[in-house]
N, C-alpha and C positions, 0 to 999 in steps of 0.2 A: 722113228716112225715115218719120217718124211723122205729120207734118202738112204739108199744102200748101194755100195759099189758104184757110185756115180749115177745111179738111176733114181728117178723120182718115184716114190711109192705112194705118195698122197699129195696131190696137187694143192689142196687147201693148207695142209700143214707146211708145205714148202713155201707157199705164197706168204703165210704168216711169218716164217723165219726171215724172208726177204724184207717184209714190212718192219719187223721188229729191229733187225740189225740196222736198217736205215734210220729209224726213229732214234735208236740209242746214240748213234753218231751225231745227229742233229742236236739232241738234248745235251750231249757232252760239250758241244761247241758253244752252247748258250750258258754254260756254267762259269765261264771266264776263270778257268783254273790257272794256277801259277805256271809260269812259262815251262819249267823243266818237267813237272809232273804232268801238265796239261798236254804237252807235245807227245809224250810217251803214251798217255791214255788214248789220245786221238789216233795215233799211229796204230796201236793195237785194235781200235774199233774199226779203222779203215780196212785193216787186214781181215777182221771178222766178217765185214761185208763181202770181201772178195772170196773168202773161204765158203761162205754160204752161196754166192753167186756160181762158183765153180764146182759145187756139190762135193766138197771135201768130206773125209770121213768124220763121223760124229765125235769121236774122241778128241780130234784136233780142235773142232769147234768148241767143244766143252772146255778144254783146257785153256784156250785163249779167252773164252768168256769168263771163266773163273778168275783168271789173272786180271782181267780188265775190271771185274766187279770189285775185287779187293783193293785195286789201286784207286778206284773212284771213292770207295769207303774211307780209305786212309786220307785222300786228298781233301775230302769235304768234311771229315770229322763226324760223319753219319754214325749214330749210335746203333750197334748191331746186337747189344745185349742189355738186359735190364739193369738198373742200378743196384737193386736188391733182389734177393731170391723171390721169384713169383709165389703167389698164394694159391695153391691148388684148390682149396675150399672155395675161394671166390671164383676161380676159373670154373668149377662145377656149376656154381650158381648162374654164371654168365652163359654157360653152355645150355642149361635148362631153359633159360629165358630166350635165347636167340638161335640155337642150332638144333635142338632136339626134334623140331618139326620135320626137318629134311634128313638129318643124319641119324636119327633114332636115339633112344635112351641110352644105349650102350655104345653108340658110335658105329654101328654096323651099316649105315647108309640106307636104313629101312624106316624112316620116319613117316608120319601120316601123310605128308605132302610129297614123298619121294616118287610115287607112281607117276609115270608119264614124263618125268624130267629127263631132258637130253642135253648134255651128258648127265648120267645118274650122280647123285651126291656121292662123294668119297666115302669109302668104307675105312674108318680109322682103325679097324681091327685087322686089316690086310697087312700081313708082315712084310711082303715084298715092296708094297707101296710105302709103308710108313718107315721102314728101316733106312731108307735113302732120303727122308725128309727131316730137315732140321727144324727146331722151334723157331728159328729166325725166318725160315721160309713160311712157316705156318703164320707167324706174326704178320708178315707182309701180305699173306692171302686175307687175313682178317681186316687189315687196314685198307687194302687196295681192292679186294674182290677179284673175281676172275671174269674178264670180259667175255661175252658171248655165252654165259652160263647163268644159272639161277644164284650163283654165289655173289651177292652184292658186297660192296665196301661198307664196313661197320665204322663209319667216320665218327659216330657218336661216342665211341669207346675211347677212353683215355689210353695213353701209351701203356701205363701200368695194367689196365684192364685187359688190353690186347695181349700183353705178355702173359698174364694170368690164364687167359683162355688158350693161348698157343701151347703153354706148358701142359695144361689139362688135357688138351687133345692128344698130345704126344704120350700121355700117361695111359691112355685108355687101353691099348692093346696089352699093356703089362698088368693092368688091373684085372683082366679076365683070368690071368694065371693065378695059381695058388700062391699066396703071399705070406711069408713069415715077417710080419711087421716089425717085431722086436729086433730080429737080426738085421733087417734092412736099415732100420733107423740107426743102429750101431755102425753099420758100414758107411752110410753117408756122413755121419759125424767124423769117422775116421778118414774119409776121402776128402773132407773139406780142407782146403789148403793145398792138396796134392793136384787138384784139377780146378781150373778157374771157372767161374760162372759164365764167362764169355765163351769157353769151349763147349760147356753144356748147352749154351743158347745157339751157337753157330754150327756145331758139328751134328751130323746125322748119327743115327744109332750105329751104323757100320763104321763111320769115322771114329766115333768114341770107343768102339771096341778095339780099334787099332792102338789106341792109347792105353786102354784099361787091360787089354789081353782078351783073347777070344776063348779062354778056358771057362770053366764053370764059375770060378770066382769073379772073372771079368763080366760075365753075364749077370751075376748078382749085383755087381757094382752098377752096371748100366741100369738095371731095374730100380735099384735104390735111388739113383740120380734122377730117373724119370718120374717116380712116384712121390718121393718125399723131398723136403727141403731141410737143410741142417737146422737143428734145434738150438735156439738161443745164440745165433751167430750174427745177428743183424749189426751189432756194434762193430765186430771184427770186419764184416764185409764193407761197412762204411769207411773204415780206415784203409782198406784195400783200394776202394774207390779213390781216396785221397792220394794213395801212393801211385796208382795208375795215371791219374791226371797229372801229377808232377813229372812223371816220365814223358808223357805226351807234351807237356809244356816245354821241357828241355829239347825234345826232338824238333818241335816247331820253331824254337828259338835259334837252334843250330841251322835250321833250313831258311832262316832269314824272315820268318813269318811272326813278327813281334806281337801283332794284335791277337793272333790265335793263341800264342804262348801266354799272354796276359789273361785271356778268357779261360784257358785250362788251369792256370794257377788260381784264379778266383774260384773256379768250379771245385778244385781240390779242397779249398777251405769250406765253401758253402755246402757242398754235397758229401764231403768226406769227414770234415772235422766237426763242423757245427752240430750235426745229428747226435754226436756223442759227447758234446762239450759238457753238458750237465753231469754225465756219469764220471768223466774224467775229473772234473772239478770236485765232485764228492770224494774222489780217492786222494787227489793231491792238487789243491788249488794253485800252489806256486808253480808246479810243473805245467799245468794247463795254460798259465799265463806265458811261460817260456815257449810252449808249442805255438801259441797264437802268434807270438812275436816272430818265430822262425818262419812261419807261413807268410807273415807280412813282409819280412826281409826278402823273400823270393819275389813277391809282387813288386816291391820297390826296385829291386835289381833289374827286373824286366822293364818296368816303366822308365828307369833312368838310362836304359840302353847299355848296360855294363857289358864288358867282354864275356865271351862264352864261358871261359874258365870260371870267372867269378859267379856267373849265374848257376853253373853246375855246382860249385861249392856250396852256395846258399841252398840249393835243392837238396844236396847230400846231407846237409845238417838238418834240414827239415824231415827228411826220410829217416834219419837216425832217431829223431824225437818221436816219429810215428811208430817205429819198432818198439820203442820204450812204452808208448801208449798201449800198444797191443798186449804187451805182457802185463801191464797194469789192469787191463780190462778183465783179465782172467783172474778174478778174485780168489784169494787163498781161502780154502775151506777148512772145516774142522779135520784134524788128521785122524787116522784110523783108530788109534787107541783112545783118544779123547772122545770120539763118537761112541765107541764101545762102552767106555766108562759112564758116559751120561745116559746112554740108552739103558744100560743095565741098572743104574741107580734109580732112574724114573720108574722102570718096570718093577724093580724090587719094592720100591715104596708103594706104588699103587696096588700091586698084586698082594703084598703082605697085609695092607690094611683091609683089602677086600676079604682075604682069608680069615683074619682075625674076627672080623664082624660076623662072617658066615659061621665060624667056629662057635662063637658066643651064642648065636641063634640056635645052632644044633645042640649045644650043651643045655640051653634052656628048655628046649623041646623034650630032650631025653629025660630031663628032670621033672617034667610035668606029666602026671598020670593021664594016660589015654590020649596023649597028643602025638603019638608016634606016626599016625597016618598023615600028619603034616609034613613029614620028611620028604615025601615024593615031590610035593609042591615046592618046597624050599630048594631041593636039587634041581628041579626043572627050571625054576626062576634064574639061578646063577648060570646054569648051562646055556640057556637061551641068550642070556646077556653076553656071554663070551662069544658065542656064535655071531651075534649081531655086531660085536666089537670087531671081529675078524672081517666081516662083510664091510663094516664101516671103514676099515683100514684100506681095503682094496678100492672102495668107492672113492675115498679121499685122494688116493694115489691116481686114479683115473682122471678126477677133476683137475688135479695139478698137471697131469700130463697133457691135457687138451687146452690148457690155459697159457700157452707159450707167448702169446702176443704181448702181454704186459707182465712178464715174469718178475720184474723187479718190484712192481707194486704188490703183486700177489705174496711174494716172499716177505716183504715188509709187513703186510697186514697180518699174515699168519704168525709171524714172529711176535708182533705186538699183542695179538690176541692171546697167544701162548703166555706171554709175560703177565697179562692181566689175570689170567686164570691162575697162574703160578702164584702171584702176589696175593690176590684177594679171595681165591678159592682154595687152591692147594696149600699154600703156606699158612694163611689165616685159620682155615678150618682144621687143618691137620694138627696145628700147634695147640688148638683148643680141644683136641680129641684125646684128653687124658683118660686113662683106663677107667677110672671110677665113673666119669661122665658117660663114656661108652656104655658101660654096663647098665647104668641107670636108664639111659636113653633106649637101649635095646630092649631091656625088660618091660619098659612102659609100652613101646610100640608092639612088640611081639606078643606080650602078655595080653593085651587088649584083643589082638586078632584071635588068639587061642581061646579065650573065654567065649567068644561068639562063634568059634569054629569057621571063621571066614578064610578058607584055604586059599582062594584066589588072591585075597589081600596079602597073605603070607608069601605067596609066589611073586606077586608084584613087588613087595618090599625086598625080597631076596634079589630079584632082577634089578631093581634101581640101585641097590647098594653096589653090585658089581658093575653094572652098566656105567655108573657115574665114574668109577675108576677107569674102566675101558675107554670111555670117551676122553677123559683127560690124557690117558696114555697115547691115544691116536694122535691127539693134538700136539702133544710134546714131541713124540717120535717124528712126526711129519715136520715139525719145525727143525729138529735135529737133522733129518734127512735132507732138507733143502740146503743146509749149510755144510753138508758132507760131500767130499769129492766123489765124482761118479764112480770111479773104480773101487771106492772104499765103502759102498753102500752095504756090503755084507757085514760090516762091523755093527750095524744096528741090529740086524737079525741075530748075530752071535751074541750081542749084549743082552737082547730079549731072552734068548735061549739060556744063557748063563743065569739070568734072573729067575727064570722058571725053575731051573735045577736047584738054585739056592732056596727059593720059596718052598719047593717040595721038601728039601731037607729041614728047613726051619719048621715047616708044618708037622713033620714027623717028630721033631724034637719037642715042639710045642705040645702035641698031644700026649707025649710021654713025660716031659719035664716042664710043664707050662710055667712053673714059678721061677725057673732058673733062666729063662730066655730074657735077655736084656732088650725088651721091645722098645722102651723109651729111648734107649741109647741109639737104637737103629733108626728111630724116626728123627732124633736130633741130628745124626750124621746126614741123613737124606735131606733135611731142611737146609743145610749148608750147601749141598750139591745143587738143590733147586735154586738157592740164591746165586750161585755161580752161573747156572744155566740162564737164569732170568737176566743177569747183567749182560752175558754174551748176546742173548737174543734181542734185548732192547737196543744194543749198539748196532747189530747187523740189521735190525728191522728199520731203525731210523735211517741208516746209511742207504738201504735199498730204496727207501721212498725218496731220499735226496737224489739218488741216481735217476729216478723217474721224473724229477723235477717238481715234486709236490711239496717239498720242504726247502727253505733257503739254506745256503751253505756259507758258513763263516769259518775260514780256515785258520789253523795254527801251524805255520811252517816249521816251528821248532819242536813240535810234539811228535813223538814216534807213533808209527802205525803198526798195530799188532792185530792182524785181521782174524786170526783163529780165535782171539779173545774178544772180538767185536770192538776193538779199540781203533778209532779213526781220528785224524787230526782236524776235527771240526768241532766247534763249540756245541752244536746241537746234539751230537752223539755223546760227548763227554758229559754235558749237563744232564742229559736224560739218564745215563748210567749212574751218575752221582746221586741224583734225586731218588731213583729207584732203590739204590743200595742203602741210602739213608732211611727210606721209608720201610724197607724190609728189616733193617736193624731195629727201628722203633717198634714195628709189629712183633718182632721176636721178643724183645725185652718186656713188652706189655703182656704177651702171652705167657712168658716165663713167670712174670710176677703174679698173674692171675692163677697159674697152676700151683705155685708155691702157697698162695693164700688158701686155695682149695684143700691142699694137703694138710696145712695147719688147722683148718676148720674141721677136717675129717678126723 
């Protein structure tokens, strides 16, 4: 806009270029850069002044400015990307607080204060403008402002908040497009590791497309990277930070900058290892100590001024341990068939009990003269309970999906709540549900409602009988789902489907041959399945809360780790499982003894 073919197009723009190119050179001289890199940077900046002075083509000036920019960033260690993936939700909140008045609610530059501003506020929905702007440039605009415009510097924002806001601004033009959130979230989780956060932060959309591909799939990847952040990847990104800092430390040490190398090595531990130290310790306390020692060895080698080969050897050993840590952070989940088996067993138990109770109610009504009008209310009650159960499943799935910030705590709490229900509601009540007790209880409850013709009461009783089972099923299946591998989630659905088919078959046989169905044996089998699930879940629940740092960790280096069974080498998880198993055995024998006594008395 300032110069074309050696001719000045805009005097003000050209004067600004002259001013800036001179100021950049003076600022660079004041940085006191190391001799080799400093001389190269100053030489480039001197050439940049000359190119501007002699009205050189814009592409030459741009290329030299880019070269000098990255050389300065490298020499000064200036951070050009956030340490962890920015939070778009916080970015949106900051935008509404600070930007909406000028840039408008959608980012179109049409806010309530936009009229009369010169230049006008930027339109963040403008494809040609935003496609060449990187989040790093947006970050600098937020932190530094734009001189001569209404865009002030937001110095009160922290670096993290500025990155959150910059990433949100970059997402606005993609949010106006039709978005398939599910497929885009899958894409970003797949792309995590293929492209670095630094690239996402420092490259414009057009530059990112050159890496991702300009086809339709590349466009989808770009949209996913701009709108969403990888789910549950903070621990891995932290370890990536550790690896990056170690590489930088080695580079600085080779260049003779010992102080910078020491700072980078320290940052590798403080910003990369320490944030995940609790999670690593929960998985393997002995390994965590070894990793800390390797990181310390790197710092000591740098401090003692060891030769470059020795420092590089220490760093490589630390990097090897970090690689092992990354694999460890990917917790082993329940496998496909175990998830299928557990889901089918839980659904079979809950569904069969609900059916048997409803069947007894219907049989009682049919045997009572003049009570057939109550059938509609009974059927209506259990149908509504099933519909609410389905709605509850999707609602609980949504709550879990939006609660990613503290997933370890959430997983642990859901697992422990499921264990409590299994032990003190499911196991205890179901084992007291002997057929004679059932019949007596149902006849008493339903008979009273029939005598007074309280049809709403019958519907409510039918609803509560089924909804209690549906609520328990949702809780147990969600607990199983949290511990099942992402690609194996279908096992839960197929397990539930298999259970429904089996319930339908058993219902048919029950109605035809009710005396020959081994109901008691079915419930006894499912009680042991529930015991197994409870032991797995309490181990995984305590482990998840240990990872979040809420429970202490006492490690057993000699004890094996069997993650899919919820067995971890810490005294807290093992003692919890042992206590629960012992308690369930006691409850089982007490229940068994009482049922035998009931049969003898009968």
